[in-house]
C-alpha positions in Angstrom: -26.5 45.1 -22.9 -28.1 43.6 -26.4 -30.1 40.9 -25.9 -31.0 40.5 -29.7 -29.6 37.8 -31.8 -28.3 39.3 -34.8 -28.9 38.2 -38.4 -26.4 35.4 -38.6 -27.5 34.0 -35.2 -31.3 33.9 -36.3 -30.3 32.4 -39.6 -28.7 29.7 -37.6 -31.5 28.9 -35.5 -33.9 28.7 -38.8 -31.4 26.4 -40.0 -31.3 24.0 -37.3 -34.9 24.1 -36.8 -35.6 23.2 -40.8 -32.9 20.5 -40.4 -34.9 18.9 -37.3 -38.3 19.1 -38.8 -37.4 17.8 -42.2 -34.3 15.0 -41.4 -34.9 14.3 -37.9 -38.4 13.9 -37.0 -39.5 11.6 -33.4 -39.6 8.2 -35.4 -36.3 9.0 -37.0 -34.7 9.9 -33.2 -36.6 6.6 -32.1 -35.1 4.7 -35.2 -31.7 6.2 -34.2 -31.9 5.2 -30.2 -32.8 1.5 -31.0 -29.8 0.9 -33.4 -26.5 -0.3 -32.7 -24.3 2.6 -33.1 -26.9 5.1 -30.7 -26.3 7.4 -33.5 -26.6 8.1 -37.3 -23.2 7.9 -39.2 -25.6 9.7 -42.5 -26.7 12.4 -39.7 -23.6 13.1 -38.3 -21.8 13.6 -41.9 -25.0 16.3 -42.4 -24.0 17.8 -39.7 -20.5 18.1 -41.1 -21.7 19.6 -44.0 -23.8 22.1 -42.4 -20.6 23.2 -40.7 -22.3 22.4 -37.4 -19.2 20.4 -36.1 -16.9 23.5 -36.7 -18.9 26.0 -35.1 -16.8 26.5 -32.1 -13.1 26.2 -33.1 -11.1 29.1 -33.5 -10.3 30.0 -37.1 -6.7 29.0 -36.6 -7.7 25.6 -36.1 -9.9 25.5 -39.0 -13.4 26.4 -37.4 -15.8 28.8 -37.7 -15.2 30.6 -34.4 -18.4 30.9 -33.2 -18.9 31.1 -29.4 -21.2 30.0 -26.4 -24.3 32.0 -28.1 -24.3 29.9 -31.2 -23.6 26.9 -29.3 -26.7 27.8 -26.9 -28.8 28.6 -29.9 -27.9 24.9 -31.5 -28.5 23.2 -28.4 -31.9 24.9 -27.8 -33.1 23.9 -31.2 -31.5 20.1 -30.3 -33.6 20.2 -26.9 -36.8 20.7 -28.6 -35.9 17.6 -31.3 -34.2 15.6 -28.6 -31.3 15.2 -30.9 -29.1 12.1 -29.9 -26.4 12.6 -32.0 -22.9 12.5 -30.0 -22.4 16.1 -30.4 -21.8 17.1 -26.6 -18.9 14.7 -26.1 -17.1 15.0 -29.3 -17.5 19.0 -30.4 -18.0 20.5 -27.1 -16.1 18.4 -24.4 -13.4 16.7 -26.6 -12.9 19.2 -29.3 -13.0 22.6 -27.4 -10.7 21.1 -24.5 -8.1 20.4 -27.4 -8.6 23.9 -29.1 -8.0 25.6 -26.3 -4.9 23.6 -25.3 -1.3 23.8 -26.8 -1.3 20.1 -27.5 0.6 19.7 -30.9 -1.4 17.7 -32.6 -4.4 19.2 -32.1 -5.1 21.0 -35.4 -5.0 17.3 -37.1 -7.9 16.2 -34.8 -10.1 19.2 -34.9 -9.8 18.8 -38.6 -10.9 15.1 -38.4 -14.0 16.2 -36.1 -14.8 18.8 -38.8 -14.9 16.9 -41.5 -16.8 13.6 -39.1 -14.4 11.4 -39.4 -13.5 11.1 -36.1 -15.3 10.7 -32.8 -13.3 11.6 -29.1 -14.9 11.1 -25.5 -13.7 12.9 -22.5 -13.1 10.8 -19.3 -13.5 12.9 -16.3 -15.9 11.5 -13.9 -15.2 8.5 -11.4 -17.1 6.6 -8.8 -17.6 8.0 -5.6 -16.2 11.5 -6.7 -18.9 13.3 -6.9 -18.9 16.2 -9.0 -15.0 16.6 -8.2 -13.4 16.3 -11.5 -10.0 18.2 -10.6 -8.5 15.5 -8.2 -8.7 12.1 -10.0 -8.0 8.7 -8.3 -6.7 7.5 -11.8 -2.7 7.8 -11.7 0.2 8.2 -14.2 3.1 7.7 -13.1 6.4 8.7 -13.4 7.0 5.9 -16.3 3.8 6.9 -18.2 1.8 4.1 -17.0 -1.9 4.9 -16.7 -4.0 3.4 -14.3 -7.9 3.7 -13.1 -11.2 3.5 -14.2 -13.5 6.2 -15.2 -17.1 6.2 -15.8 -20.2 8.0 -17.3 -18.2 8.6 -20.2 -20.2 10.0 -22.9 -20.2 8.1 -26.6 -17.2 5.7 -25.5 -18.0 3.0 -27.5 -17.8 5.2 -30.7 -14.7 6.8 -29.6 -11.7 6.3 -31.5 -9.5 8.5 -29.3 -10.1 8.9 -25.4 -9.0 12.3 -23.5 -8.4 11.0 -19.9 -7.7 13.4 -16.7 -5.2 11.3 -13.9 -3.0 12.3 -11.3 0.5 12.5 -11.7 2.3 13.0 -8.2 -0.8 15.0 -7.1 -0.7 17.1 -10.1 -3.4 17.2 -12.9 -2.9 15.9 -16.2 -4.8 15.5 -19.4 -3.6 13.1 -21.6 -5.3 11.4 -25.1 -5.1 8.1 -26.3 -6.2 5.5 -28.8 -9.5 3.8 -27.6 -7.7 0.4 -28.9 -4.6 0.7 -26.9 -3.7 -2.2 -24.9 -5.0 -2.6 -21.7 -8.1 -0.5 -22.0 -11.2 -2.0 -21.2 -14.6 -0.6 -22.3 -18.0 -1.3 -21.0 -20.9 0.2 -22.6 -24.4 0.9 -21.5 -27.5 3.4 -22.1 -28.7 6.1 -20.2 -32.2 6.9 -19.1 -32.8 9.5 -22.0 -31.3 7.0 -24.8 -27.9 8.2 -24.8 -24.6 5.9 -25.0 -22.1 6.2 -22.1 -19.2 3.9 -21.3 -17.3 2.8 -18.1 -13.5 2.6 -19.0 -10.7 1.1 -17.1 -7.2 1.4 -17.9 -5.0 -1.5 -16.6 -1.2 -0.6 -16.8 -1.6 1.6 -20.0 1.9 2.4 -21.4 2.1 6.2 -22.5 4.4 8.4 -23.4 5.4 12.6 -23.1 3.3 12.9 -26.9 0.0 11.7 -25.1 0.5 14.8 -22.5 -2.2 17.5 -23.3 -2.2 19.8 -20.7 -0.4 19.8 -17.1 -1.0 21.7 -13.6 -2.7 24.6 -13.8 -3.1 24.5 -17.3 -5.1 21.3 -17.2 -7.2 22.5 -14.5 -8.3 26.0 -16.3 -8.9 23.6 -19.5 -10.8 21.1 -17.7 -13.2 24.1 -15.7 -13.6 25.9 -18.9 -14.9 22.8 -20.7 -17.1 21.5 -18.5 -18.6 25.4 -17.8 -19.2 25.3 -21.5 -20.6 21.6 -21.8 -23.0 22.7 -18.7 -23.9 25.7 -20.7 -25.1 23.9 -23.5 -27.1 21.2 -21.6 -28.7 24.0 -19.9 -29.8 25.4 -23.6 -30.8 21.9 -24.3 -33.2 21.8 -21.3 -34.6 25.3 -22.2 -35.6 23.7 -25.5 -37.3 21.1 -23.7 -38.9 23.0 -21.5 -40.3 25.4 -24.3 -41.2 22.4 -26.0 -43.5 21.0 -22.8 -45.6 24.1 -22.7 -46.5 24.3 -26.3 -47.1 20.7 -26.7 -49.3 20.7 -23.6 -51.3 23.5 -24.7 -51.6 22.0 -28.3 -52.8 18.7 -26.6 -55.2 20.2 -23.9 -56.8 22.4 -27.1 -58.1 19.1 -28.9 -58.7 16.9 -25.6 -62.3 17.2 -24.5 -64.0 16.3 -21.2 -67.5 17.2 -20.5 -68.3 18.6 -24.1 -65.3 21.1 -24.1 -61.4 21.1 -24.7 -59.9 20.8 -21.5 -57.9 23.8 -22.0 -60.7 25.6 -20.8 -60.6 24.2 -17.3 -59.1 27.1 -15.1 -57.3 24.6 -12.9 -55.3 23.5 -16.1 -54.6 27.0 -17.4 -53.0 28.1 -13.9 -50.7 24.5 -14.3 -49.7 25.9 -18.0 -49.1 29.3 -16.7 -46.8 28.2 -14.5 -45.1 26.0 -17.3 -44.8 28.5 -19.5 -43.5 31.3 -16.6 -40.9 28.4 -15.5 -39.6 28.1 -19.3 -39.6 32.1 -19.8 -37.5 32.3 -16.7 -34.8 29.7 -17.7 -34.5 31.2 -20.9 -33.6 34.6 -19.1 -31.3 32.9 -16.8 -29.7 31.3 -20.0 -29.4 34.6 -22.0 -27.3 36.1 -19.1 -25.0 33.1 -18.5 -24.2 32.9 -22.2 -23.3 36.4 -22.1 -21.3 36.0 -19.3 -19.5 32.9 -20.7 -19.1 34.5 -24.4 -17.4 37.4 -22.3 -15.4 35.3 -20.1 -16.1 37.5 -17.1 -15.3 36.8 -13.8 -18.7 35.4 -12.5 -19.1 33.3 -15.7 -19.1 30.1 -13.6 -21.4 31.4 -11.0 -24.0 32.5 -13.6 -23.9 29.0 -15.2 -24.4 27.4 -11.8 -27.6 29.5 -11.1 -29.0 28.5 -14.6 -27.7 24.9 -14.0 -29.4 25.0 -10.7 -32.7 26.4 -11.9 -33.4 24.2 -15.1 -32.6 20.9 -12.8 -35.5 21.7 -10.7 -38.1 23.5 -12.7 -37.2 21.5 -15.9 -38.4 18.4 -14.1 -41.1 20.2 -12.6 -42.3 21.3 -15.9 -41.7 18.1 -17.9 -43.6 16.3 -15.0 -46.6 18.6 -15.3 -46.6 18.0 -19.3 -46.8 14.1 -18.4 -49.7 14.8 -16.1 -51.9 16.8 -18.1 -51.4 14.5 -21.1 -52.6 11.5 -19.3 -51.8 8.0 -20.0 -50.3 9.7 -23.3 -47.9 11.4 -21.5 -46.1 8.0 -20.4 -46.1 6.0 -23.6 -42.9 5.7 -25.6 -45.0 6.8 -28.7 -45.2 10.5 -27.8 -42.2 13.0 -27.1 -43.6 13.9 -23.9 -42.3 11.3 -21.3 -38.7 11.5 -23.3 -38.7 15.1 -22.5 -39.1 14.1 -19.0 -36.0 11.2 -19.2 -34.2 14.1 -20.8 -34.8 16.7 -18.2 -34.0 14.0 -15.5 -30.5 13.2 -17.1 -29.8 16.9 -17.9 -30.2 17.6 -13.9 -27.7 14.8 -13.4 -24.8 15.5 -16.0 -22.2 17.9 -14.7 -23.5 18.8 -11.0 -27.4 18.5 -9.7 -29.2 21.2 -8.8 -28.5 20.9 -5.3 -24.5 20.9 -5.8 -25.2 24.0 -8.2 -27.1 25.7 -5.8 -24.2 25.5 -3.2 -21.7 26.3 -6.0 -23.7 29.4 -6.5 -24.0 30.4 -2.6 
């Protein structure tokens, strides 16, 4: 098994690193978080120009044909810079679901995603359903009338179209509709890590057969694969956060003096930083294994992603907490990235199933 990235993948990593360093520093991110749109349209257009919005889509759909490995590289670097743009919701969740479907209008929608001219959100989660996404209580009756409520819809406030999972006579259906359709109401809020989320209600929304993306087993397989890929992506993002927590903490302790010497020389702190390093390296190893399994579409790909998600859910929060503590009072200030890494790790653990859920899934 070849565990080395090829030249093209290394170039992609360098491209993303340079972009984040020059165009997306911490102050730029904070400016975007506090804005009314929760993302920067200019940055989104730059993503399109770089070709990043086209990465995971097949060449037949107008994409670049990249896979889970390239997406993992992208999200790992996004995690280091705490990128807040709605790439996960529009490109990974909505775009890849459409790309793998037989929906007649998918090429037109994917083209618009690639150019950055449209945002689409996937509404799959419901209150009191836990992480059971395959059995929604949102209903689509025989007359194609949609009723129900979805929660935690990422980037729902900016979406022009919404993909919705629903139940039609005990059969899973996936439908797509315009966000401004009569009967659709959107209530938006911010998550702990600064992302935009929405609760979306559908009251007697009239649809027809042209709105159907997939039904039955096709819908189940589409949703499972899409959620699995998205889970891999946020785990890669978490690995990037963990690596940054370690490096930034090491740098801080070398410059912070106590009793006339840098606190990085204190053995008890060295032990804690070594633990952070080990946790991040183990997470990186699990990420490499999981992304290769997903890339090869192996029978065990879901199991390996669950193992990764369970590990980063616990070790990621632990590493971020250690980083905050070793930074002292500065670690909880809004002016330093360290506290924001902890918020990101809390969010990552809760999304698509927490550590305990994926540990049970793995077992």
